[in-house]
C-alpha positions as CSV (number, residue, x, y, z in Angstrom):
1,M,0.0,0.0,0.0
2,A,2.9,2.4,0.8
3,I,4.3,1.7,-2.7
4,D,0.9,2.4,-4.2
5,N,0.7,5.7,-2.3
6,D,4.2,6.7,-3.5
7,L,3.3,5.9,-7.1
8,A,0.1,8.0,-6.7
9,L,2.3,10.9,-5.5
10,V,4.6,10.6,-8.5
11,R,1.7,10.5,-10.9
12,A,0.2,13.6,-9.2
13,R,3.3,15.5,-10.3
14,H,2.6,14.9,-14.0
15,S,2.2,18.2,-15.9
16,M,-1.5,19.0,-16.0
17,P,-1.1,20.7,-19.4
18,L,0.4,17.4,-20.7
19,V,-2.5,15.4,-19.1
20,F,-5.1,17.8,-20.7
21,A,-3.3,17.6,-24.1
22,T,-3.2,13.8,-24.0
23,G,-6.9,13.7,-23.2
24,A,-7.6,16.2,-26.0
25,A,-5.7,14.1,-28.5
26,V,-7.7,11.0,-27.5
27,G,-10.9,13.0,-27.8
28,V,-10.0,14.3,-31.3
29,L,-9.2,10.8,-32.5
30,G,-12.5,9.5,-31.2
31,G,-14.5,12.6,-32.3
32,M,-13.3,12.2,-35.9
33,I,-15.0,8.8,-36.1
34,G,-18.0,9.7,-33.9
35,L,-16.8,7.8,-30.7
36,G,-15.4,8.6,-27.3
37,G,-11.9,7.3,-28.0
38,A,-11.5,5.5,-24.6
39,E,-9.8,2.6,-26.3
40,F,-7.0,5.0,-27.3
41,R,-6.7,6.4,-23.8
42,L,-6.2,3.1,-22.0
43,P,-2.7,2.3,-23.5
44,L,-1.6,5.9,-22.8
45,L,-2.6,5.6,-19.1
46,I,-0.4,2.4,-18.9
47,G,2.5,3.3,-21.2
48,L,2.8,7.1,-20.8
49,F,1.6,7.7,-17.3
50,G,2.7,4.4,-15.7
51,F,-0.5,3.1,-14.2
52,A,-0.9,-0.6,-13.6
53,A,-3.4,-2.4,-15.7
54,L,-6.3,-2.5,-13.3
55,S,-5.7,1.1,-12.1
56,A,-5.7,2.3,-15.7
57,V,-9.0,0.4,-16.4
58,I,-10.7,2.1,-13.4
59,L,-9.4,5.5,-14.3
60,N,-10.4,5.0,-18.0
61,K,-13.9,3.9,-16.8
62,A,-14.3,7.1,-14.7
63,M,-13.2,9.3,-17.6
64,S,-15.5,7.4,-20.1
65,L,-18.4,8.0,-17.7
66,V,-17.7,11.7,-17.6
67,V,-17.4,11.9,-21.4
68,V,-20.6,10.0,-22.0
69,L,-22.5,12.2,-19.5
70,A,-21.2,15.3,-21.4
71,A,-22.2,13.8,-24.8
72,L,-25.7,12.7,-23.8
73,P,-27.5,16.1,-24.0
74,A,-26.1,16.7,-27.5
75,R,-27.1,13.2,-28.7
76,L,-30.6,13.6,-27.2
77,A,-30.9,17.0,-29.0
78,A,-29.9,15.4,-32.3
79,V,-32.4,12.6,-32.1
80,P,-36.0,13.4,-30.8
81,A,-36.9,11.8,-27.5
82,S,-40.1,10.4,-29.2
83,E,-37.9,8.5,-31.7
84,L,-35.8,7.1,-28.9
85,A,-38.9,6.1,-27.0
86,A,-40.2,4.2,-30.0
87,H,-37.0,2.1,-29.9
88,S,-36.9,1.7,-26.1
89,T,-37.4,-2.0,-26.3
90,I,-34.0,-2.3,-28.1
91,A,-32.2,-0.6,-25.2
92,V,-34.0,-2.8,-22.7
93,N,-33.1,-5.9,-24.7
94,L,-29.4,-5.0,-24.8
95,L,-29.4,-3.9,-21.1
96,A,-30.7,-7.3,-20.0
97,G,-27.4,-8.7,-21.1
98,S,-25.0,-5.7,-20.7
99,L,-25.7,-5.1,-17.0
100,L,-24.9,-8.7,-16.2
101,G,-21.9,-8.6,-18.5
102,A,-20.6,-5.4,-16.9
103,W,-20.7,-6.9,-13.4
104,A,-19.1,-10.1,-14.6
105,G,-16.4,-8.3,-16.5
106,A,-15.5,-6.1,-13.6
107,T,-15.4,-9.1,-11.3
108,W,-13.1,-11.0,-13.6
109,A,-10.8,-8.0,-14.0
110,V,-10.3,-7.4,-10.3
111,R,-9.6,-11.2,-9.8
112,M,-7.1,-11.5,-12.7
113,R,-3.4,-11.4,-12.1
114,S,-1.9,-8.3,-13.5
115,S,0.2,-10.1,-16.1
116,T,-3.0,-11.9,-17.3
117,L,-5.0,-8.7,-17.4
118,Y,-2.3,-7.1,-19.7
119,K,-2.7,-9.9,-22.1
120,V,-6.5,-9.9,-22.0
121,L,-6.4,-6.1,-22.7
122,A,-4.0,-6.7,-25.6
123,M,-6.4,-9.2,-27.2
124,L,-9.4,-6.9,-26.7
125,M,-7.4,-4.1,-28.4
126,V,-7.0,-6.3,-31.4
127,F,-10.7,-7.1,-31.3
128,M,-11.5,-3.4,-31.2
129,A,-9.2,-2.7,-34.2
130,A,-11.1,-5.4,-36.1
131,A,-14.5,-4.0,-35.1
132,L,-13.4,-0.5,-36.1
133,M,-12.3,-1.7,-39.6
134,V,-15.5,-3.7,-40.2
135,S,-18.0,-1.0,-38.9
136,H,-16.4,1.9,-40.7
137,T,-15.2,0.5,-44.0
138,T,-18.2,-1.7,-44.8
139,T,-21.8,-1.0,-45.4
140,L,-23.8,-2.4,-42.4
141,G,-26.9,-4.2,-43.3
142,T,-29.3,-5.9,-41.1
143,L,-29.6,-9.6,-40.1
144,S,-33.5,-9.4,-40.4
145,L,-33.9,-11.8,-37.5
146,P,-37.4,-12.7,-36.3
147,L,-38.5,-11.4,-33.0
148,W,-38.0,-14.7,-31.2
149,A,-34.3,-14.7,-32.3
150,Q,-33.7,-11.0,-31.8
151,I,-34.4,-11.1,-28.0
152,P,-31.9,-13.8,-27.0
153,S,-29.4,-12.5,-29.6
154,G,-29.7,-9.0,-28.0
155,V,-29.1,-10.4,-24.5
156,A,-26.1,-12.4,-25.6
157,A,-24.6,-9.5,-27.6
158,G,-25.3,-7.1,-24.7
159,F,-23.6,-9.5,-22.2
160,G,-20.4,-9.7,-24.4
161,I,-20.3,-5.9,-24.9
162,G,-20.8,-5.4,-21.2
163,V,-17.9,-7.7,-20.4
164,V,-15.6,-5.9,-22.9
165,A,-16.6,-2.5,-21.8
166,A,-16.0,-3.3,-18.1
167,I,-12.6,-4.9,-18.6
168,M,-11.3,-2.1,-20.9
169,G,-13.0,0.8,-19.1
170,V,-14.7,2.0,-22.2
171,A,-18.3,3.0,-23.0
172,G,-18.7,0.3,-25.7
173,G,-20.2,2.5,-28.4
174,E,-17.7,0.9,-30.9
175,L,-19.5,-2.4,-30.5
176,L,-23.0,-1.2,-29.5
177,I,-23.7,0.9,-32.6
178,P,-23.0,-1.8,-35.2
179,T,-24.8,-4.3,-33.1
180,I,-27.9,-2.2,-32.9
181,V,-27.8,-1.6,-36.7
182,L,-27.2,-5.3,-37.5
183,L,-29.7,-6.8,-35.0
184,Y,-32.5,-4.3,-35.2
185,G,-32.1,-2.5,-38.5
186,V,-32.0,1.0,-36.9
187,D,-30.3,3.9,-38.8
188,I,-26.9,4.7,-37.5
189,K,-27.8,8.1,-36.1
190,T,-30.5,6.7,-33.9
191,A,-28.2,3.7,-33.0
192,G,-25.6,6.2,-31.8
193,S,-28.1,7.8,-29.3
194,L,-29.5,4.4,-28.2
195,S,-25.9,3.2,-27.6
196,L,-25.4,6.0,-25.0
197,L,-28.6,5.0,-23.3
198,V,-27.3,1.5,-23.0
199,S,-23.7,2.6,-22.2
200,L,-24.6,4.8,-19.2
201,P,-26.3,2.3,-16.9
202,T,-23.8,-0.4,-18.1
203,M,-20.9,1.8,-17.0
204,L,-22.5,2.6,-13.7
205,V,-22.9,-1.1,-12.9
206,A,-19.2,-1.8,-13.7
207,F,-18.2,1.3,-11.7
208,A,-20.2,0.0,-8.7
209,R,-18.5,-3.3,-8.9
210,Y,-15.0,-1.8,-9.1
211,S,-15.9,0.4,-6.1
212,R,-16.0,-2.7,-4.0
213,D,-12.3,-3.5,-4.7
214,G,-9.3,-2.0,-2.9
215,S,-7.9,-0.9,-6.3
216,F,-10.7,1.7,-6.6
217,A,-8.7,3.9,-4.3
218,V,-6.6,4.9,-7.3
219,L,-9.4,7.1,-8.4
220,G,-9.4,9.1,-5.2
221,A,-5.6,9.4,-5.3
222,N,-5.7,10.7,-8.8
223,L,-9.0,12.6,-8.9
224,R,-7.4,15.9,-10.3
225,F,-5.5,13.9,-13.0
226,T,-8.8,12.1,-13.9
227,M,-10.9,15.3,-14.2
228,V,-8.2,17.2,-16.2
229,M,-7.8,14.3,-18.7
230,A,-11.6,13.9,-18.9
231,G,-11.9,17.6,-19.6
232,G,-9.3,17.3,-22.3
233,S,-11.2,14.4,-23.8
234,I,-14.4,16.4,-24.0
235,A,-12.7,19.4,-25.6
236,G,-11.0,17.1,-28.0
237,A,-14.1,15.3,-28.9
238,L,-15.8,18.6,-29.8
239,L,-12.9,19.5,-32.0
240,G,-12.9,16.0,-33.5
241,G,-16.6,16.3,-34.3
242,L,-15.9,19.5,-36.3
243,L,-13.2,17.5,-38.2
244,L,-15.7,14.7,-38.9
245,G,-15.5,13.9,-42.6
246,V,-12.4,16.1,-43.2
247,F,-10.2,13.0,-43.5
248,S,-11.2,10.1,-45.7
249,D,-12.2,6.9,-43.8
250,L,-10.1,5.0,-46.2
251,V,-7.0,6.7,-44.6
252,L,-8.2,7.5,-41.1
253,I,-9.7,4.1,-40.0
254,P,-6.7,1.9,-41.0
255,A,-4.4,4.4,-39.3
256,L,-6.4,4.2,-36.1
257,A,-6.6,0.4,-36.4
258,V,-2.8,0.4,-36.6
259,I,-2.5,2.5,-33.5
260,L,-4.7,0.0,-31.6
261,L,-2.6,-2.9,-32.9
262,V,0.7,-1.3,-31.9
263,S,-0.8,-0.6,-28.5
264,A,-1.9,-4.2,-28.2
265,V,1.6,-5.5,-28.9
266,K,3.0,-3.2,-26.3
267,L,0.4,-4.2,-23.7
268,A,1.0,-7.9,-24.4
269,R,4.7,-7.4,-23.7
270,H,4.1,-5.3,-20.6
271,E,5.3,-6.9,-17.3
C-alpha cells in the first residue's frame, strides 16, 4: 500500500497541461469517427503515465463516464426523444445482457493477475481494431432476425459488450452501434443515441463493482488527474466532431486500427 501511495504521488506531479493535451488528443481521434476514444486512452494511461493495468482500467472507466454524460445532451438533442422512446425495447433488450456482463467483466478484471490482465487487454485491443475496420469500412446491413431470435441475440450481444466495456473501461459504443444496426435495422444516427442510453447504466454497474475493490482507491488518489484528462477528452471530442469527414475513412480508419494494434503489442509485452 505504501508503494501504491508513492506511485500516486509521483503521478500527481505529472504536468497538468500534458495530461489535458493527452486527453484532448484522444478526444480528437474519437471525435473524428464519432466515438469517445477511450480505447486509445487506455494504453496511454499504462504506457505514458505508468498506471498498472487495473488502475488504468478504473481511471479509464471514470473518464469514459464523464465523457458519456457530457455527450448525452447533444445526442438527445440530435435525435428526438419520441424517436428514442419508439425504440426503447431495443435498449431494454441489450441492457438485459449488458448489465450482467458489466458486473461479470469487472469481477473478472479485479480477480485477474496483473500479467494476465495485460494480455487480455491486448487481445481486446486487437478485437477493437477489427471491429473498427468492419464497422467503418463496410456497409452495415441488417440480419433481419425474427423477434423470437432478436431477443436472445440482443441479450447475448449485450452481455459480451458489457464484459468488454467493463474490462477495458470504455463506453462500448464501438460495439453497440454496429450491433444495434445489425440486429434491429435501426439507422446509424439513432443507433448512436441508443448506444449512449445502454452505455450509461452499463458503465454505472461496472463502476459500482469496481468500487467494492481496494484498487478503486486509485481514483481518489488521482482525482485531479482524472478530471483534467476527462476535460481534455471532452474538448478534443468537440474538435474532432468538427473535423468529422475532413479525413477520408479509407485513410483514417486503417491508421487508427494500426494505433490499436501497436498498442496491443506493447500491452502484451508489458510486465
